[in-house]
C-alpha positions in Angstrom: 47.6 394.0 27.2 46.9 394.0 23.5 45.1 396.9 21.9 42.9 394.6 20.7 41.7 393.2 23.8 38.6 395.4 24.5 37.0 395.6 21.5 33.2 395.9 21.6 30.7 395.6 18.6 29.7 399.0 17.5 33.1 400.5 18.5 34.3 402.7 16.0 38.1 401.9 15.4 39.3 404.2 12.5 38.0 406.5 9.9 39.3 409.3 7.5 38.2 411.4 4.3 40.2 410.7 1.4 40.4 413.6 -1.3 40.6 412.4 -4.7 41.7 414.6 -7.7 42.1 413.7 -11.1 46.3 414.1 -10.6 45.1 410.9 -8.0 43.7 409.0 -10.7 46.3 409.5 -13.1 49.1 408.2 -10.3 46.8 404.8 -9.6 46.5 404.4 -13.2 50.6 404.5 -13.5 50.7 402.1 -10.4 48.1 399.7 -11.5 48.2 399.6 -15.2 44.6 400.3 -15.6 44.6 403.2 -18.2 41.1 402.8 -19.0 40.0 406.3 -20.4 36.7 406.4 -18.4 39.4 407.3 -15.5 40.5 410.5 -17.2 38.8 411.5 -20.1 35.4 413.2 -19.8 34.5 412.3 -23.4 34.9 408.6 -23.0 32.8 408.6 -19.8 30.1 410.7 -21.6 30.0 408.7 -24.5 29.9 405.2 -22.5 27.0 406.7 -20.4 28.5 407.2 -17.3 28.1 410.8 -15.1 31.7 411.9 -15.4 35.2 410.3 -15.0 35.1 407.7 -12.4 37.9 406.7 -9.7 39.4 403.4 -10.3 37.2 400.5 -8.2 40.2 399.3 -6.8 41.2 402.7 -5.8 38.1 403.0 -3.7 38.5 399.5 -2.6 42.2 400.4 -1.4 41.3 403.9 0.3 38.7 402.0 2.3 40.9 399.4 3.7 44.1 401.8 4.1 41.8 403.3 6.5 42.8 400.4 9.3 46.6 400.6 8.4 47.2 403.1 11.2 44.9 401.2 13.8 46.4 397.5 12.9 50.1 398.8 13.1 50.9 395.6 11.1 49.1 395.0 7.7 49.8 391.3 8.4 46.9 391.2 11.0 44.6 391.5 8.0 43.2 388.3 7.1 40.5 388.9 4.5 38.7 391.6 2.8 36.0 392.1 0.6 33.5 394.3 -0.7 30.7 395.1 -3.2 30.5 397.9 -5.7 27.4 399.8 -5.6 27.9 403.3 -6.8 30.9 405.0 -8.8 32.7 407.8 -7.4 32.6 410.7 -9.9 35.9 412.8 -9.7 35.2 416.3 -10.9 37.9 418.3 -12.8 38.1 421.2 -10.7 36.6 420.2 -6.9 37.7 416.3 -7.0 35.9 414.0 -4.8 35.8 413.3 -1.1 35.6 409.7 -0.2 34.9 408.9 3.6 35.3 405.9 5.4 34.1 404.7 8.7 35.6 401.7 10.2 33.3 399.8 12.9 33.4 396.7 14.7 30.8 394.2 13.6 31.8 391.3 15.5 34.4 389.8 17.5 35.6 386.4 18.7 38.6 385.2 20.6 41.3 385.4 17.9 39.6 387.9 15.4 37.3 391.1 14.8 34.9 391.6 11.6 35.2 395.6 10.9 32.6 396.7 9.1 33.4 399.8 6.6 31.2 402.0 5.6 32.6 404.1 2.2 30.4 406.9 1.0 31.1 410.0 -1.4 28.6 412.9 -1.9 26.4 411.4 0.6 26.0 407.8 -0.9 27.3 404.7 -0.1 29.6 403.4 -2.5 30.7 400.0 -1.3 28.4 397.5 0.6 29.2 394.5 2.5 32.5 396.3 2.8 34.4 394.2 5.6 38.1 393.2 6.8 38.6 390.3 9.1 41.7 391.2 11.4 43.8 389.2 14.0 43.3 390.5 17.4 45.6 388.0 19.3 49.4 388.6 19.4 
């Protein structure tokens, strides 16, 4: 029997908290090629009116969908993924930032499930309509 056979709406299938540091941002910048200084320079972030250095949006998005990796077992099961950004993740130079993700079944049909991802930082939701569609059949 498939591990996905008994999914029900409301089931929490995965959750985790990821600690981001300024080093995390530097590493992500190197991997992505996104060297916008708002992701590593406090003075630039302040000059453009930001509350501090921000995590890359795509990093936050990746942390969210990456939460499903162990549960899925095979990233090929991921059929679709999308989010809307609502608030930035400000990464403090000393304490960093903790991003928490809870993945819950939002809908199920015969071949797939919609997984709703609640993504928060400092008590605020940072991504809305964060949803992944995953294949549940073998």
